[in-house]
MDAnalysis code that builds the backbone (N, CA, C; Angstrom):
import MDAnalysis as mda
import numpy as np

u = mda.Universe.empty(360, n_residues=120, atom_resindex=np.repeat(np.arange(120), 3), trajectory=True)
u.add_TopologyAttr("name", ["N", "CA", "C"] * 120)
u.add_TopologyAttr("resid", np.arange(1, 121))
u.add_TopologyAttr("resname", ["MET", "ASN", "LYS", "ASN", "SER", "ASP", "LEU", "ILE", "TYR", "SER", "THR", "ASN", "PRO", "GLU", "LEU", "ASN", "LYS", "THR", "CYS", "SER", "ARG", "CYS", "LYS", "LYS", "LEU", "LEU", "VAL", "ALA", "CYS", "THR", "CYS", "SER", "LYS", "GLN", "LYS", "THR", "SER", "PRO", "ASP", "THR", "SER", "THR", "ILE", "LYS", "ALA", "ILE", "LEU", "ARG", "LEU", "GLU", "LYS", "LYS", "HIS", "ARG", "GLY", "GLY", "LYS", "ASP", "VAL", "THR", "VAL", "ILE", "ASP", "ARG", "LEU", "PRO", "ALA", "SER", "GLU", "GLU", "PHE", "LEU", "ALA", "GLU", "LEU", "SER", "GLY", "TYR", "LEU", "LYS", "LYS", "LYS", "CYS", "GLY", "THR", "GLY", "GLY", "THR", "PHE", "LYS", "ILE", "THR", "ASP", "LYS", "ILE", "GLY", "ILE", "ILE", "GLU", "ILE", "GLN", "GLY", "ASP", "LYS", "ARG", "LEU", "GLN", "ILE", "LYS", "THR", "GLU", "LEU", "GLU", "LYS", "ARG", "GLY", "ILE", "GLN", "CYS", "ARG"])
u.atoms.positions = np.array([
    [8.509, -64.003, -18.427],
    [9.224, -65.249, -18.468],
    [8.800, -66.044, -16.969],
    [8.496, -67.215, -16.889],
    [8.377, -67.800, -15.740],
    [9.580, -67.995, -14.959],
    [9.345, -67.783, -13.453],
    [10.534, -67.833, -12.653],
    [11.224, -69.426, -12.479],
    [10.360, -70.356, -12.560],
    [10.669, -71.558, -12.607],
    [11.459, -72.111, -13.981],
    [11.477, -71.382, -15.053],
    [11.875, -71.931, -16.338],
    [13.249, -71.126, -16.599],
    [14.163, -71.801, -17.427],
    [15.349, -71.161, -18.017],
    [15.294, -70.725, -19.255],
    [15.964, -69.789, -19.745],
    [16.032, -69.330, -21.033],
    [16.944, -70.196, -21.759],
    [16.473, -70.838, -22.924],
    [17.292, -71.541, -23.728],
    [17.834, -70.925, -24.867],
    [17.207, -70.154, -25.607],
    [17.411, -69.427, -26.741],
    [16.787, -68.294, -27.020],
    [17.285, -67.284, -27.385],
    [16.584, -65.955, -27.830],
    [17.216, -65.417, -29.160],
    [16.339, -64.667, -29.956],
    [16.708, -64.234, -31.086],
    [17.539, -62.735, -30.709],
    [17.491, -62.399, -29.633],
    [18.278, -61.282, -29.099],
    [19.760, -61.592, -28.723],
    [20.682, -61.262, -29.629],
    [22.144, -61.724, -29.470],
    [22.567, -61.379, -27.754],
    [22.108, -60.233, -27.391],
    [22.613, -59.931, -26.043],
    [22.274, -60.948, -24.940],
    [21.140, -61.644, -25.192],
    [20.670, -62.562, -24.186],
    [21.282, -64.031, -24.225],
    [21.902, -64.084, -25.407],
    [22.606, -65.459, -25.762],
    [24.110, -65.483, -25.228],
    [24.633, -64.373, -24.670],
    [25.912, -64.580, -24.054],
    [26.064, -65.444, -22.695],
    [27.036, -66.075, -22.800],
    [27.220, -67.221, -21.535],
    [28.285, -66.750, -20.567],
    [28.211, -67.039, -19.373],
    [29.246, -66.732, -18.335],
    [30.317, -67.624, -18.648],
    [31.595, -66.889, -18.582],
    [32.792, -67.626, -18.661],
    [33.160, -68.870, -17.637],
    [32.477, -68.623, -16.444],
    [32.888, -69.334, -15.363],
    [31.686, -70.724, -15.080],
    [30.589, -70.330, -15.138],
    [29.587, -71.470, -14.998],
    [29.061, -71.723, -16.307],
    [29.244, -71.240, -17.469],
    [28.691, -71.670, -18.852],
    [27.340, -71.443, -18.960],
    [26.498, -70.928, -18.105],
    [25.069, -70.747, -17.938],
    [24.878, -69.271, -18.937],
    [23.747, -68.882, -19.278],
    [23.571, -67.800, -19.903],
    [23.544, -66.656, -18.828],
    [24.030, -65.305, -19.273],
    [24.334, -64.349, -18.194],
    [22.956, -64.035, -17.502],
    [21.701, -64.302, -18.274],
    [20.525, -63.924, -17.570],
    [20.229, -64.918, -16.389],
    [20.745, -66.175, -16.576],
    [20.319, -67.259, -15.429],
    [21.807, -67.428, -14.672],
    [22.635, -66.676, -14.886],
    [23.977, -66.870, -14.101],
    [23.881, -66.467, -12.536],
    [24.382, -67.404, -11.675],
    [24.339, -66.736, -10.190],
    [25.676, -66.930, -9.623],
    [26.617, -67.043, -10.383],
    [28.004, -67.364, -9.616],
    [28.575, -65.988, -9.320],
    [29.737, -66.032, -8.609],
    [30.192, -64.963, -7.915],
    [30.780, -63.901, -8.770],
    [31.008, -64.159, -10.107],
    [31.676, -63.233, -10.922],
    [30.669, -62.191, -11.295],
    [29.403, -62.276, -11.094],
    [28.324, -61.395, -11.232],
    [28.341, -60.208, -10.093],
    [28.892, -60.734, -8.920],
    [28.809, -59.682, -8.033],
    [29.904, -58.401, -8.348],
    [29.621, -57.378, -7.657],
    [30.514, -56.194, -8.003],
    [31.775, -56.328, -7.135],
    [32.793, -55.921, -7.776],
    [34.322, -56.201, -7.172],
    [34.364, -54.831, -6.556],
    [35.222, -54.689, -5.382],
    [35.535, -53.440, -4.729],
    [36.325, -52.406, -5.692],
    [36.132, -51.158, -5.452],
    [36.712, -50.075, -6.399],
    [38.190, -50.131, -5.927],
    [39.077, -50.317, -6.947],
    [40.530, -50.413, -6.688],
    [41.175, -49.044, -6.319],
    [40.404, -47.970, -6.926],
    [41.140, -46.776, -6.989],
    [41.118, -46.319, -5.381],
    [40.284, -46.808, -4.365],
    [40.061, -46.546, -3.126],
    [40.955, -47.374, -2.096],
    [41.498, -48.458, -2.790],
    [42.417, -49.367, -1.808],
    [43.844, -48.629, -1.669],
    [44.228, -48.803, -0.421],
    [45.584, -48.264, -0.077],
    [46.264, -49.551, 0.693],
    [46.992, -50.308, -0.137],
    [47.601, -51.581, 0.368],
    [48.909, -51.183, 1.197],
    [49.253, -51.972, 2.080],
    [50.553, -51.948, 2.730],
    [51.397, -53.305, 2.246],
    [52.558, -52.927, 1.692],
    [53.577, -54.190, 1.486],
    [54.601, -54.219, 2.555],
    [54.925, -55.246, 2.860],
    [55.921, -55.554, 3.901],
    [56.442, -56.873, 3.759],
    [57.804, -56.953, 4.237],
    [58.448, -58.347, 4.211],
    [58.642, -58.863, 5.530],
    [58.253, -60.213, 5.869],
    [58.191, -60.681, 7.072],
    [59.252, -61.814, 7.092],
    [59.928, -62.099, 8.055],
    [60.855, -63.117, 8.246],
    [60.811, -64.018, 9.522],
    [60.107, -63.358, 10.309],
    [60.039, -64.025, 11.703],
    [58.958, -64.985, 11.747],
    [59.149, -66.145, 12.480],
    [58.080, -67.150, 12.673],
    [57.698, -67.781, 11.287],
    [58.638, -67.879, 10.499],
    [58.343, -68.515, 8.982],
    [59.494, -69.519, 8.841],
    [60.182, -69.966, 9.638],
    [61.330, -70.875, 9.457],
    [62.554, -70.398, 8.729],
    [62.687, -69.209, 8.687],
    [63.733, -68.524, 8.210],
    [63.497, -68.156, 6.737],
    [62.138, -68.357, 6.272],
    [61.888, -67.965, 4.853],
    [61.293, -66.620, 4.925],
    [61.285, -65.943, 3.739],
    [60.907, -64.604, 3.518],
    [59.558, -64.622, 2.863],
    [58.758, -63.878, 3.268],
    [57.436, -63.869, 2.949],
    [56.925, -62.225, 2.630],
    [56.264, -62.007, 1.317],
    [55.711, -60.685, 1.377],
    [54.351, -60.747, 1.483],
    [54.038, -59.637, 2.400],
    [52.644, -59.473, 2.929],
    [52.089, -58.279, 2.367],
    [50.817, -58.441, 1.753],
    [50.091, -57.189, 1.253],
    [48.939, -57.201, 2.245],
    [48.762, -56.147, 2.878],
    [47.845, -55.903, 4.040],
    [46.970, -54.770, 3.615],
    [45.694, -54.755, 4.444],
    [44.692, -53.624, 4.367],
    [44.075, -53.834, 2.919],
    [43.671, -54.959, 2.477],
    [42.840, -55.290, 1.254],
    [41.286, -55.327, 1.832],
    [40.543, -55.286, 0.803],
    [39.054, -55.487, 1.255],
    [38.845, -56.931, 1.641],
    [37.794, -57.165, 2.402],
    [37.720, -58.513, 3.013],
    [36.667, -59.251, 2.031],
    [36.881, -59.312, 0.764],
    [35.916, -59.919, -0.247],
    [36.630, -61.103, -0.753],
    [36.216, -62.263, -0.327],
    [36.838, -63.570, -0.745],
    [37.182, -63.779, -2.181],
    [36.270, -63.511, -3.127],
    [36.446, -63.462, -4.506],
    [37.373, -62.595, -4.926],
    [37.481, -61.423, -4.468],
    [38.429, -60.361, -4.775],
    [40.032, -60.935, -4.406],
    [40.103, -61.337, -3.170],
    [41.284, -62.033, -2.660],
    [41.720, -62.958, -3.424],
    [40.849, -63.931, -3.777],
    [41.061, -65.316, -4.424],
    [41.642, -64.909, -5.925],
    [41.023, -63.966, -6.573],
    [41.347, -63.536, -7.894],
    [42.690, -62.892, -7.908],
    [42.995, -61.967, -6.992],
    [44.197, -61.091, -6.884],
    [45.281, -61.896, -6.446],
    [45.052, -62.854, -5.418],
    [46.350, -63.642, -5.157],
    [46.768, -64.730, -6.338],
    [45.711, -65.280, -6.932],
    [46.206, -65.999, -8.131],
    [46.871, -65.375, -9.106],
    [46.330, -64.074, -9.447],
    [47.165, -63.321, -10.399],
    [48.548, -62.984, -10.059],
    [48.809, -62.561, -8.847],
    [50.079, -62.380, -8.212],
    [50.960, -63.365, -8.191],
    [50.631, -64.572, -7.914],
    [51.331, -65.911, -7.658],
    [51.825, -66.250, -9.181],
    [50.741, -66.078, -10.182],
    [51.308, -66.349, -11.521],
    [52.303, -65.457, -11.949],
    [52.088, -64.072, -11.719],
    [53.055, -63.042, -12.279],
    [54.530, -63.306, -11.520],
    [54.466, -63.698, -10.176],
    [55.633, -63.825, -9.461],
    [56.279, -65.265, -9.669],
    [55.612, -66.251, -10.024],
    [56.137, -67.651, -10.362],
    [56.280, -68.281, -8.853],
    [55.520, -67.923, -7.854],
    [55.859, -68.402, -6.647],
    [54.220, -68.946, -5.906],
    [54.382, -69.417, -4.864],
    [53.156, -69.803, -4.101],
    [52.727, -68.700, -3.312],
    [51.594, -68.940, -2.663],
    [51.131, -67.842, -1.567],
    [49.846, -68.279, -1.119],
    [49.009, -67.496, -0.359],
    [47.715, -67.655, 0.070],
    [47.136, -66.348, 0.504],
    [46.023, -66.310, 0.783],
    [45.171, -65.289, 1.325],
    [44.311, -65.570, 2.475],
    [44.053, -64.626, 3.332],
    [43.213, -64.943, 4.451],
    [42.392, -63.496, 4.954],
    [41.424, -63.722, 5.666],
    [40.719, -62.526, 6.068],
    [40.601, -62.553, 7.666],
    [41.086, -61.574, 8.126],
    [41.275, -61.370, 9.796],
    [40.729, -59.946, 10.086],
    [39.944, -60.008, 10.833],
    [39.270, -58.857, 11.676],
    [38.797, -57.983, 10.533],
    [38.006, -58.533, 9.455],
    [37.493, -57.885, 8.352],
    [38.488, -56.965, 7.455],
    [39.741, -57.619, 7.425],
    [40.757, -57.020, 6.482],
    [41.304, -58.264, 5.950],
    [41.458, -57.895, 4.572],
    [42.036, -58.971, 3.672],
    [43.760, -58.907, 3.572],
    [44.312, -60.177, 3.698],
    [45.879, -60.330, 3.704],
    [46.090, -61.287, 2.550],
    [47.089, -60.900, 1.588],
    [47.767, -61.925, 0.744],
    [49.220, -62.162, 1.254],
    [49.569, -63.341, 1.163],
    [51.098, -63.638, 1.393],
    [51.722, -64.348, 0.307],
    [52.688, -63.703, -0.267],
    [53.383, -64.368, -1.403],
    [54.770, -64.718, -1.013],
    [55.295, -66.120, -1.345],
    [56.571, -66.517, -0.808],
    [57.696, -65.792, -1.558],
    [58.545, -65.447, -0.757],
    [59.823, -64.610, -1.168],
    [59.638, -63.229, -1.098],
    [60.905, -62.567, -1.530],
    [60.861, -61.091, -1.511],
    [60.586, -60.679, -2.829],
    [59.347, -60.384, -3.002],
    [58.875, -59.968, -4.469],
    [58.164, -58.685, -4.362],
    [58.586, -57.841, -3.397],
    [57.967, -56.363, -3.077],
    [58.132, -55.506, -4.296],
    [59.109, -55.487, -5.092],
    [59.071, -54.566, -6.205],
    [58.170, -55.070, -7.357],
    [58.190, -56.295, -7.587],
    [57.336, -56.917, -8.579],
    [55.912, -56.828, -8.248],
    [55.571, -57.135, -6.973],
    [54.207, -56.848, -6.621],
    [53.550, -55.534, -6.639],
    [54.592, -54.524, -6.143],
    [54.277, -53.212, -6.304],
    [53.806, -52.658, -7.797],
    [54.606, -53.118, -8.656],
    [54.301, -52.808, -10.133],
    [53.017, -53.352, -10.505],
    [52.757, -54.574, -10.224],
    [51.496, -55.171, -10.603],
    [50.274, -54.780, -10.004],
    [50.459, -54.176, -8.789],
    [49.286, -53.649, -8.057],
    [49.045, -52.276, -8.642],
    [50.029, -51.636, -8.845],
    [49.865, -50.173, -9.540],
    [49.207, -50.352, -11.049],
    [49.502, -51.269, -11.705],
    [48.981, -51.512, -12.971],
    [47.321, -51.800, -12.879],
    [46.893, -52.314, -11.712],
    [45.504, -52.553, -11.406],
    [44.870, -51.425, -10.930],
    [45.566, -50.277, -10.615],
    [45.024, -49.017, -9.956],
    [44.940, -49.249, -8.444],
    [45.686, -50.008, -7.795],
    [45.595, -50.271, -6.448],
    [46.903, -49.443, -5.754],
    [46.781, -48.509, -4.988],
    [47.867, -47.781, -4.484],
    [48.633, -48.578, -3.367],
    [49.808, -48.661, -3.173],
    [50.594, -49.332, -2.075],
    [51.586, -48.497, -1.531],
    [51.975, -48.675, -0.326],
    [53.278, -48.168, 0.209],
    [54.022, -49.120, 1.060],
])
C-alpha cells in the first residue's frame, strides 16, 4: 500500500475495525489510544488527605503515578465519575499526581485496587 494513501475498505474484517476515539481505521489511526499504557501492576501509589493551603477544603491526593498525560487524564476522569466530584491531574518532577475534591480515600482505594494499582 502506498504511504500517501489511506485504506478505505478491505475484504479482511480485521482491517475494517475503527478506532473508537478518532473514528479512523485502526490501520491508519494515530491517536494516543494506540500508545501503550503503563503496567498497572508495578504502580505503588500513595493516598493522602491534604487540608492546608486549600481554603479549608479537603482534597484527596494520589501521588507517585506514572508521568503519562494520557494515563493520568483517563484515570482522573474515571475517579471523578466514580466519586461524583471534581478534580485535576498534574505532572511535577516526572511524577504524576491526581487531586480529587473531598475526603474520598476509601472509595478511591477500592477503585484503584480494582484496576490493579497498589496503594497505601
